[in-house]
C-alpha positions as CSV (number, residue, x, y, z in Angstrom):
1,M,-11.0,21.1,26.7
2,L,-13.0,23.9,25.5
3,G,-14.8,23.4,21.9
4,V,-13.5,20.1,21.5
5,K,-16.3,18.0,19.5
6,L,-15.9,14.2,17.7
7,F,-16.8,13.9,14.1
8,N,-18.3,10.3,14.8
9,W,-20.4,10.4,11.7
10,P,-21.2,7.1,10.4
11,R,-24.7,6.3,10.2
12,A,-25.0,8.9,13.3
13,R,-26.3,12.7,14.0
14,L,-23.8,15.2,13.0
15,T,-22.6,16.8,16.4
16,L,-21.9,20.7,15.2
17,G,-18.5,22.2,16.9
18,P,-18.7,25.9,17.7
19,H,-17.4,26.6,14.6
20,L,-19.5,25.1,11.9
21,T,-22.3,26.9,10.2
22,H,-25.0,25.3,8.1
23,A,-24.7,26.4,4.3
24,P,-26.9,25.2,1.0
25,G,-26.4,22.3,-0.9
26,R,-26.2,19.7,2.4
27,R,-22.5,21.2,3.3
28,W,-20.9,21.9,6.6
29,L,-18.7,24.9,6.3
30,S,-16.9,26.3,8.6
31,K,-17.1,30.0,8.6
32,A,-13.3,30.6,7.7
33,T,-13.7,28.3,4.7
34,S,-16.7,30.3,3.6
35,S,-15.2,33.3,3.9
36,N,-11.6,32.3,2.3
37,P,-12.0,28.9,0.8
38,A,-7.8,28.9,0.6
39,R,-7.4,28.8,4.2
40,G,-9.7,27.6,7.3
41,P,-10.8,24.1,8.1
42,P,-12.1,21.8,5.5
43,I,-15.9,21.7,4.0
44,W,-16.9,19.1,5.8
45,R,-19.5,16.6,3.7
46,P,-22.6,14.8,4.8
47,T,-21.4,10.9,5.0
48,S,-23.7,9.6,3.1
49,V,-21.7,8.7,-0.2
50,L,-19.1,7.7,2.2
51,D,-21.4,4.9,3.6
52,D,-21.8,2.6,0.7
53,W,-17.7,2.8,0.1
54,V,-16.9,1.8,4.1
55,D,-19.4,-0.5,3.8
56,R,-17.0,-2.1,1.2
57,P,-14.3,-4.2,2.2
58,V,-10.6,-3.9,1.2
59,R,-9.1,-6.4,-1.4
60,P,-5.4,-7.0,-0.5
61,I,-3.2,-8.6,-2.7
62,S,-0.1,-10.4,-2.5
63,L,3.0,-9.7,-4.5
64,R,3.0,-13.2,-6.2
65,Q,-0.6,-11.7,-7.5
66,L,1.1,-8.6,-9.0
67,F,3.7,-10.2,-10.8
68,F,1.8,-13.6,-11.9
69,F,-1.1,-11.4,-13.4
70,G,1.0,-8.8,-14.9
71,R,3.2,-11.5,-16.9
72,T,1.4,-12.3,-19.6
73,L,-0.5,-8.8,-20.1
74,T,-3.2,-8.9,-22.4
75,E,-5.7,-6.2,-23.2
76,S,-8.1,-8.1,-20.9
77,R,-5.8,-8.3,-18.1
78,L,-5.0,-4.6,-18.4
79,L,-8.9,-3.5,-18.6
80,S,-9.3,-5.8,-15.5
81,S,-6.4,-4.4,-13.4
82,A,-7.9,-0.7,-14.6
83,N,-11.4,-1.8,-13.3
84,Y,-9.9,-3.1,-10.2
85,V,-7.8,0.0,-9.2
86,R,-10.6,2.2,-10.4
87,T,-12.9,0.7,-7.7
88,E,-10.6,-0.3,-4.7
89,L,-9.1,3.1,-4.8
90,P,-11.9,4.8,-3.5
91,T,-12.7,2.1,-1.3
92,R,-9.2,2.5,0.4
93,L,-9.7,6.3,0.5
94,A,-13.2,6.0,2.1
95,H,-11.4,4.2,4.7
96,R,-9.3,6.8,5.8
97,L,-11.7,9.7,5.2
98,R,-14.0,8.1,8.0
99,E,-10.9,7.3,10.0
100,M,-9.9,11.4,10.0
101,Q,-13.8,12.1,10.7
102,R,-13.6,10.4,14.0
103,L,-10.7,12.7,15.2
104,P,-11.6,15.0,17.7
105,Y,-12.4,18.5,16.0
106,V,-9.8,20.4,17.3
107,V,-7.3,18.2,15.3
108,V,-8.9,17.1,12.2
109,T,-9.4,21.5,11.6
110,N,-5.8,22.1,11.9
111,P,-4.4,23.5,8.7
112,N,-2.0,20.6,7.9
113,L,-4.7,17.6,8.7
114,S,-7.6,19.8,6.6
115,M,-5.5,19.9,3.6
116,V,-5.0,16.1,4.0
117,Y,-8.5,15.4,4.5
118,E,-9.5,17.7,1.1
119,L,-7.0,15.5,-1.1
120,Y,-8.5,12.7,-0.1
121,Y,-11.9,13.8,-0.7
122,K,-11.1,14.7,-3.9
123,S,-9.6,12.2,-5.1
124,F,-12.2,10.0,-3.6
125,E,-14.7,12.0,-5.6
126,S,-12.6,11.9,-8.8
127,F,-12.2,8.2,-8.6
128,R,-15.8,6.8,-7.6
129,R,-17.8,8.7,-10.4
130,F,-15.2,7.2,-13.5
131,P,-17.3,5.3,-15.2
132,V,-16.4,1.5,-15.8
133,I,-13.5,1.0,-18.4
134,R,-13.7,-1.1,-21.4
135,T,-11.2,0.3,-23.7
136,V,-7.4,1.1,-24.2
137,E,-8.3,4.6,-24.6
138,E,-10.5,5.1,-21.7
139,N,-7.8,3.1,-19.6
140,D,-5.7,6.2,-21.2
141,A,-7.8,9.0,-19.5
142,F,-7.9,7.0,-16.4
143,C,-4.1,6.7,-16.1
144,K,-4.3,10.7,-16.8
145,V,-6.7,10.6,-13.5
146,I,-4.2,8.3,-11.6
147,G,-1.0,10.2,-12.6
148,D,-2.8,14.0,-11.6
149,N,-3.1,12.2,-8.3
150,L,0.2,10.9,-7.3
151,K,1.4,14.1,-8.1
152,E,-1.0,16.1,-6.5
153,H,-0.6,14.1,-2.9
154,L,3.5,14.7,-3.0
155,S,2.6,17.1,0.2
156,V,0.6,14.4,2.1
157,I,3.2,13.3,4.1
158,P,4.9,16.5,5.3
159,N,1.4,18.1,6.3
160,L,0.4,14.7,7.5
161,V,3.5,14.6,9.9
162,V,3.6,18.1,10.9
163,G,-0.4,18.3,11.9
164,V,0.5,15.2,13.9
165,L,3.4,17.1,15.7
166,E,1.0,19.8,16.2
167,C,-1.6,18.8,17.9
168,Q,0.6,16.1,19.8
169,D,-0.7,17.9,23.3
170,L,-4.2,17.5,21.9
171,V,-5.0,13.8,22.1
172,S,-2.9,11.1,23.4
173,P,0.5,10.3,21.8
174,D,-0.8,6.1,21.1
175,T,-4.0,7.7,19.3
176,M,-1.9,9.5,17.1
177,D,0.7,7.1,16.6
178,N,-1.9,4.5,15.6
179,F,-3.4,6.9,13.1
180,V,-0.5,7.8,11.5
181,Q,0.9,4.5,10.6
182,A,-2.5,3.5,9.7
183,M,-2.3,6.5,7.2
184,L,1.1,5.7,6.2
185,R,-0.1,2.2,5.4
186,A,-3.3,3.1,3.6
187,R,-1.0,5.5,1.6
188,I,1.7,2.7,0.7
189,S,-1.2,0.1,-0.7
190,R,-2.7,3.1,-2.5
191,R,0.1,4.1,-4.3
192,V,1.4,0.9,-5.0
193,I,-1.7,-0.6,-6.8
194,A,-1.9,2.9,-8.5
195,E,1.8,2.7,-9.4
196,Q,1.6,-1.1,-10.8
197,H,-1.4,-0.4,-12.8
198,L,0.4,2.5,-14.3
199,A,3.4,0.1,-15.0
200,L,1.6,-2.3,-16.6
201,T,0.3,0.2,-19.1
202,E,3.4,1.8,-19.5
203,T,4.6,-1.7,-21.1
204,Y,1.3,-2.4,-23.0
205,N,1.4,0.4,-24.5
206,S,5.2,0.1,-25.4
207,P,6.0,-0.7,-29.1
208,W,8.0,-3.8,-28.3
209,H,5.8,-5.4,-26.1
210,V,4.5,-9.2,-26.7
211,A,1.7,-11.1,-24.8
212,Q,4.6,-13.5,-23.5
213,P,5.4,-13.9,-19.8
214,S,8.5,-12.2,-18.5
215,S,11.7,-13.5,-17.5
216,E,12.2,-13.9,-13.7
217,N,14.8,-11.5,-14.2
218,E,12.6,-8.6,-15.2
219,F,10.4,-6.4,-13.4
220,V,6.7,-6.6,-14.3
221,G,4.9,-3.8,-13.0
222,E,6.8,-2.3,-10.5
223,V,7.6,-5.7,-9.1
224,L,11.4,-7.2,-9.5
225,L,10.9,-10.7,-9.6
226,R,14.1,-11.7,-8.4
227,C,15.4,-8.8,-6.6
228,N,18.8,-9.6,-5.1
229,A,19.6,-8.5,-1.6
230,K,23.5,-8.0,-2.3
231,D,23.1,-5.9,-5.2
232,V,20.5,-3.6,-3.5
233,I,22.8,-3.5,-0.2
234,E,25.9,-2.7,-2.5
235,R,24.0,0.3,-4.6
236,C,22.7,1.6,-1.2
237,G,25.9,1.2,0.3
238,R,27.8,3.4,-2.2
239,L,25.4,6.2,-2.7
240,T,24.7,6.2,1.4
241,Q,28.5,6.7,2.0
242,D,28.6,9.3,-0.3
243,M,26.0,11.3,1.1
244,C,27.7,10.7,4.1
245,R,31.1,11.7,3.2
246,S,32.6,15.2,3.8
247,P,32.9,17.5,0.3
248,D,36.4,18.5,1.2
249,G,37.5,15.6,2.6
250,S,38.4,16.8,6.1
251,G,35.7,15.0,8.0
252,P,35.9,11.8,9.7
253,Q,36.3,8.7,7.7
254,V,33.4,7.1,5.9
255,P,33.5,3.4,7.2
256,E,34.0,0.2,4.8
257,I,30.5,-2.0,4.3
258,K,31.0,-5.4,4.5
259,I,28.6,-7.8,3.3
260,L,28.4,-11.5,4.4
261,G,26.4,-14.6,4.1
262,H,23.9,-15.7,1.3
263,T,24.7,-13.0,-0.9
264,T,23.0,-15.0,-3.6
265,A,19.7,-14.8,-1.9
266,T,16.7,-13.5,-3.8
267,F,13.0,-12.6,-3.6
268,P,10.4,-10.6,-5.4
269,Y,9.9,-7.6,-4.0
270,V,8.9,-3.9,-5.0
271,L,12.7,-2.0,-5.5
272,S,11.9,1.6,-4.2
273,H,10.6,-0.3,-1.1
274,L,13.5,-2.5,-0.1
275,E,15.7,0.6,-1.3
276,Y,14.3,2.9,1.6
277,I,14.5,0.4,4.2
278,I,18.1,-0.5,3.8
279,G,19.2,3.4,2.8
280,E,17.6,4.4,5.8
281,L,19.5,1.6,8.1
282,L,23.0,2.3,6.3
283,R,22.6,5.9,6.6
284,N,21.5,5.5,10.6
285,S,24.6,2.9,11.1
286,L,27.3,5.0,9.0
287,Q,26.8,8.3,10.7
288,A,26.9,6.7,14.5
289,V,30.2,5.3,13.4
290,M,31.3,8.5,12.0
291,H,30.0,10.3,15.1
292,R,31.9,7.9,17.7
293,F,34.6,7.8,15.4
294,S,35.2,11.5,14.5
295,D,39.1,11.7,14.2
296,P,39.9,11.7,10.6
297,Q,43.0,9.9,11.2
298,Q,41.7,6.9,12.7
299,T,40.1,4.0,10.9
300,P,36.4,3.2,11.9
301,P,35.2,0.1,12.2
302,P,33.3,-1.3,9.3
303,V,29.6,-1.8,9.4
304,E,28.8,-5.0,8.7
305,V,25.6,-6.7,6.5
306,L,24.9,-10.5,7.0
307,I,22.4,-12.4,4.8
308,C,20.6,-15.5,6.1
309,E,18.5,-17.1,3.3
310,A,15.9,-19.6,4.7
311,P,13.1,-21.4,3.1
312,Q,10.1,-19.2,4.0
313,N,12.4,-16.0,5.0
314,V,15.3,-13.9,4.3
315,V,16.8,-12.1,6.7
316,I,19.1,-9.1,6.8
317,R,21.3,-8.0,9.7
318,I,23.1,-5.0,9.8
319,S,25.8,-4.5,12.4
320,D,27.7,-1.4,13.4
321,Q,30.1,-0.5,16.4
322,G,28.5,3.3,16.8
323,G,28.1,3.4,20.5
324,G,24.4,2.1,20.4
325,I,21.2,4.0,21.0
326,P,20.6,6.8,24.2
327,R,18.6,5.6,26.4
328,D,16.2,8.4,26.4
329,I,15.7,8.0,22.8
330,I,15.0,4.2,23.1
331,P,11.0,4.1,24.0
332,F,10.4,6.3,21.2
333,L,12.3,4.8,17.8
334,W,9.2,3.6,16.2
335,S,6.9,6.7,17.6
336,F,6.0,9.2,14.5
337,N,5.3,11.8,17.1
338,K,6.5,11.3,20.5
339,G,10.0,11.9,22.2
340,P,12.3,14.4,23.4
341,R,13.4,15.6,19.6
342,S,10.1,16.1,18.5
343,A,10.3,19.9,18.5
344,S,13.5,19.8,16.2
345,R,11.6,17.6,14.2
346,L,8.6,19.6,13.7
347,Q,10.8,22.8,12.9
348,N,12.6,20.5,10.1
349,F,9.3,19.2,8.3
350,K,8.3,22.9,8.0
351,D,11.2,23.2,5.8
352,V,10.2,19.8,3.6
353,P,7.8,21.2,0.6
354,T,6.6,18.0,-0.9
355,L,8.2,14.1,0.1
356,A,6.9,11.2,-2.5
357,A,6.7,9.0,0.6
358,T,10.4,8.7,1.0
359,M,10.6,10.7,4.1
360,Q,13.3,12.2,2.1
361,E,13.7,15.5,0.2
362,I,16.8,16.5,-1.9
363,R,16.9,14.7,-5.1
364,L,20.0,13.8,-6.6
365,P,21.0,14.7,-10.3
366,S,19.7,12.1,-12.8
367,S,23.1,10.8,-13.5
368,E,23.7,9.6,-9.5
369,R,20.3,7.6,-9.5
370,V,20.5,4.3,-8.8
371,S,21.3,3.0,-12.5
372,T,19.5,-0.1,-12.8
373,K,15.6,1.3,-12.3
374,F,13.6,0.7,-14.8
375,R,10.4,2.8,-14.0
376,D,10.2,6.3,-12.8
377,S,7.5,6.4,-9.8
378,S,7.2,8.1,-6.4
379,L,9.3,5.8,-5.2
380,S,11.5,4.9,-7.6
381,S,15.1,6.8,-6.9
382,L,16.7,7.0,-3.9
383,T,17.1,10.9,-2.7
384,S,19.1,12.5,-0.2
385,R,19.5,15.1,2.6
386,P,22.3,16.9,4.8
387,P,23.5,14.4,7.3
388,D,22.5,16.9,9.8
389,F,19.0,17.8,8.7
390,R,17.2,15.1,10.8
391,L,13.5,14.0,10.0
392,G,13.7,11.6,12.8
393,M,10.9,9.4,10.4
394,G,13.4,7.0,9.0
395,L,13.1,4.0,11.6
396,P,9.6,4.1,11.4
397,M,8.7,4.7,8.2
398,S,11.2,1.6,7.4
399,R,9.2,-1.0,9.8
400,V,6.1,0.4,7.9
401,Y,7.4,-0.5,4.6
402,A,8.8,-4.1,6.0
403,E,5.7,-4.8,7.7
404,Y,3.6,-4.0,4.6
405,W,4.7,-7.2,2.8
406,A,4.6,-9.5,5.9
407,G,7.8,-9.3,7.1
408,G,9.3,-7.0,10.0
409,L,12.1,-4.6,11.3
410,E,13.5,-5.2,15.0
411,L,16.5,-3.0,16.4
412,H,19.0,-4.3,19.5
413,S,21.3,-1.6,20.9
414,L,23.9,-2.5,23.2
415,E,24.9,0.5,24.9
416,G,28.2,1.6,24.8
417,Y,29.0,-0.6,21.7
418,G,26.5,-0.8,18.7
419,V,23.3,-1.6,17.2
420,D,21.9,-4.6,15.7
421,A,19.2,-4.4,13.5
422,F,17.2,-6.8,11.9
423,L,15.0,-6.7,8.9
424,Q,12.9,-9.5,8.0
425,I,11.6,-10.2,4.4
426,S,9.0,-12.9,3.3
427,K,10.7,-14.6,0.7
428,L,8.3,-16.3,-1.6
429,G,5.7,-13.3,-1.9
430,N,2.8,-15.1,-0.8
431,Q,1.7,-13.3,1.9
432,N,-1.0,-10.4,1.3
433,E,-0.5,-6.8,2.0
434,Q,-0.8,-5.9,5.5
435,L,-3.2,-3.2,6.0
436,T,-3.3,-3.2,9.4
437,S,-0.1,-2.9,11.7
438,R,1.4,-5.7,13.7
439,A,1.0,-4.2,17.2
440,S,-2.9,-3.6,16.0
441,M,-3.1,-7.5,15.1
442,D,-1.3,-8.3,18.3
443,A,-3.9,-6.3,20.1
444,V,-7.1,-8.3,18.2
């Protein structure tokens, strides 16, 4: 492939591609960028700054650590949280920047991926330069930087996915799938610690805050201590049914959702993560059943949700009679860029301006959002999209979320009958965030 060079930069001599020229200030500029900073490939920088941060290990956390640390919130603990985030965010960003630098030149100079790189480098610089936080006032200033970065990064997912889909013929699909999974998993990890600290700061600054342990029925930051599976399924089910229902009532009937099993099962979890996974699985099941039983006079079979509680895990099985998954789609269920529908997904993604990591783009009016939300974050409200507007990201993204807290997601399709989806959740909250995919771990 003409002109392809690898940016394999760590502690190595920089290999220049044919479109790079040397510029003052020890930067490598593309000709397109130097003539028009708003377009073209990113401003490539020397890696000496990144080297120190890439050498630092990531310090993973668990749900249990998050809620035990924040249950008794004092000024000392708040400042400790701030300084953890202050050093952890640039460390995690540095690892992703280095991963992008290792991509082939023809890929990383894709305009959409270049934009992601520039956003990440800008955030890396802002966080690594922030001084040690010693007062509540300094923490408030730091939270302003975090909030600005979170808002600015709402365009990352559509740009990342569009860039990957545009480059699918340039690099092996498995390589790009691994890259996207690592990027999304790392993105979740950064937003978890950032939004957790913002939520703790909000709690500490509230007029009713007292430094006493929180009730087990409350949020500690973004973590709900006793997340009830049945409540989440019911709320997500009602919203999903409303999304699938024809506005004029002329379409097929919406299936009933039956919830069985251990309906009192609870566990600590980031509520918005669970709502996203459950919402996507129910949406797939409802739409499949409605497509198969399209006669408005015909009552469709229900979607059954079985909750199974064990000492270490909670398993949620969602079963439908939607006819199963087409055989040509099954090999690509968990892929972000492969499959016969990638072209239509690319066109749909180009119509999506920003995504708050939920992969759904049309926000509901505030009156229709989940009423039990106490905090507003990039993942805190369920959003919707038209039933025929398919991004093809629901299942692979749901698996990333499920595996992030040491859980899992599997699908079993019975062609001609339906699908069983199995969501496994770690019940105790004592497992560290999984920053490497299960497939990668199995390969080690």
